[in-house]
C-alpha positions in Angstrom: 133.4 164.1 109.2 133.3 165.5 112.8 130.0 166.5 114.3 132.0 170.1 115.3 132.2 170.0 111.4 129.0 170.0 110.8 128.0 173.2 112.1 130.5 175.0 109.6 128.7 173.2 106.9 124.9 174.4 108.2 126.4 178.1 108.8 128.0 178.0 105.3 124.7 177.4 103.8 122.8 179.7 106.1 124.8 182.5 105.5 124.4 182.0 101.4 120.9 182.2 102.1 120.6 185.0 104.6 122.4 186.9 101.9 120.3 186.4 99.3 117.1 187.3 101.1 115.6 190.1 99.3 114.3 193.1 100.9 110.7 192.7 99.8 110.1 189.0 100.9 110.0 189.7 104.8 106.3 189.6 104.6 106.6 186.0 102.9 105.1 182.9 104.5 107.6 180.1 105.6 106.9 177.0 105.8 106.4 176.9 109.7 103.3 178.2 110.2 103.7 180.6 112.8 106.3 182.2 110.8 106.4 185.0 107.8 110.2 185.4 106.8 110.7 188.8 109.1 109.4 186.7 112.4 111.6 183.7 111.6 114.4 186.2 111.5 113.5 187.8 114.8 113.1 184.1 116.1 116.9 183.4 114.5 118.1 186.6 116.3 116.0 186.7 119.7 117.8 183.1 120.2 120.6 183.0 118.3 123.1 184.2 121.3 121.3 181.4 123.8 122.2 178.7 121.0 125.8 179.9 120.6 126.2 180.6 124.8 125.3 176.9 125.0 128.2 175.9 123.2 130.6 177.8 125.5 128.4 176.3 128.4 127.3 180.1 129.1 124.1 181.3 129.6 123.1 185.1 128.1 119.8 187.1 129.0 117.8 186.9 127.0 115.8 190.3 125.9 113.0 191.8 128.6 110.4 191.5 126.0 108.7 188.0 124.8 110.2 186.8 121.4 106.6 187.9 120.1 106.8 191.5 121.4 110.8 191.6 120.8 111.3 193.4 117.1 115.1 192.7 116.4 114.7 193.3 113.0 116.6 196.3 112.0 117.1 197.7 108.5 120.8 195.7 108.8 119.5 192.7 110.2 121.4 190.2 107.6 124.6 191.7 108.9 123.2 191.2 112.2 122.0 187.5 111.8 125.3 186.8 109.8 127.3 187.7 112.4 125.3 185.6 115.3 125.9 182.3 112.9 129.5 183.3 112.8 129.4 183.1 116.1 127.4 180.1 116.2 130.5 177.9 114.6 132.9 179.5 116.8 130.8 178.3 120.1 130.7 174.7 118.6 133.9 174.4 116.9 135.5 172.6 120.0 134.8 168.9 120.7 134.5 170.1 124.4 131.4 172.2 123.1 129.3 168.8 122.2 130.7 167.4 126.2 129.4 167.3 129.5 126.4 169.3 130.0 124.9 172.6 129.2 122.1 174.8 129.3 119.6 177.1 126.7 119.6 179.8 129.4 117.2 177.9 131.9 118.1 176.2 135.0 118.0 173.0 133.1 121.3 171.4 132.0 120.9 168.5 129.6 123.8 166.7 127.5 125.8 169.2 125.4 125.7 166.7 122.6 121.9 166.7 122.8 121.9 170.7 122.9 124.6 170.9 119.7 122.6 168.4 117.5 119.2 170.7 118.5 121.6 173.7 117.1 122.5 171.5 114.1 118.9 171.1 113.7 117.9 174.7 114.6 120.0 175.8 111.5 119.5 173.5 108.5 115.7 173.7 109.3 115.2 177.0 109.5 117.7 177.9 107.0 115.4 175.7 104.8 112.4 177.6 105.9 114.4 180.5 104.8 115.2 179.7 101.6 111.8 177.9 100.7 109.9 181.6 101.5 112.3 183.5 99.5 112.4 181.0 96.6 116.0 179.9 97.0 117.2 176.5 96.4 119.7 175.2 99.3 122.0 172.4 99.3 123.4 170.8 102.5 126.5 168.4 102.5 125.1 164.8 102.7 127.0 163.9 105.9 125.2 166.9 108.0 122.3 165.6 106.2 122.5 162.0 107.6 123.8 163.1 111.0 120.5 165.2 111.5 118.1 162.7 110.2 119.5 159.9 112.5 119.2 162.3 115.5 115.6 163.5 114.4 114.5 159.7 114.3 115.4 159.7 117.7 114.6 163.0 118.9 111.5 164.1 116.9 109.1 163.0 119.5 110.3 164.6 122.1 110.3 167.6 119.9 106.4 167.4 119.5 105.7 166.2 122.6 107.5 170.2 123.4 105.5 171.7 120.9 108.6 172.6 118.6 107.8 170.4 115.9 104.4 169.5 114.1 102.8 166.6 113.2 105.3 164.3 111.1 104.6 164.6 107.3 105.0 161.3 105.9 107.7 161.3 103.0 109.0 158.3 100.8 112.0 157.0 101.8 113.3 157.4 98.9 112.7 161.0 99.2 115.8 163.3 99.2 117.5 163.3 102.8 116.1 167.2 103.1 112.5 166.1 103.0 112.6 163.3 105.2 114.5 165.7 107.7 111.9 168.4 107.3 108.7 166.1 107.1 110.3 164.8 110.7 109.9 168.5 112.1 106.3 168.5 110.2 107.2 170.3 107.5 105.7 169.5 103.9 108.6 169.2 101.8 
């Protein structure tokens, strides 16, 4: 499976999980210590357009408010988030999205393949967070998880250094691959 196809698979699972979040779960804690479900949804809506624009080698203006100040979770947040996720597939579907350099809205350009893997990781890991917080069992394609695990083995320390991930949570080598993926990002499976 090509890396372009991996985004399709990650988003398909994300759409299923988002569509099954009950309204009474918005205050539920997530495995990501800084977010409850509402704050996680806000995070996904806040950064989603930038992640998608990166696949198009474009940038979008972030809201004037900081992520913590922005309240993007409206009554129809699930439809809005589903639209952002479907747009992610369109943005990262072409091989050219993964070539050259791109940016996440700032002046610093980075390899597009690195950003694409980050977008893929953001989609899978936050879908896992949302599923766990809302009592859902999510499943991903093995090829997708293998790609993401291999990438995280190389880049997780950089993510920790940037404050994006917490300290690695040790997970047995024979644990399910999703457990090993989330353990690399500082989550307890």
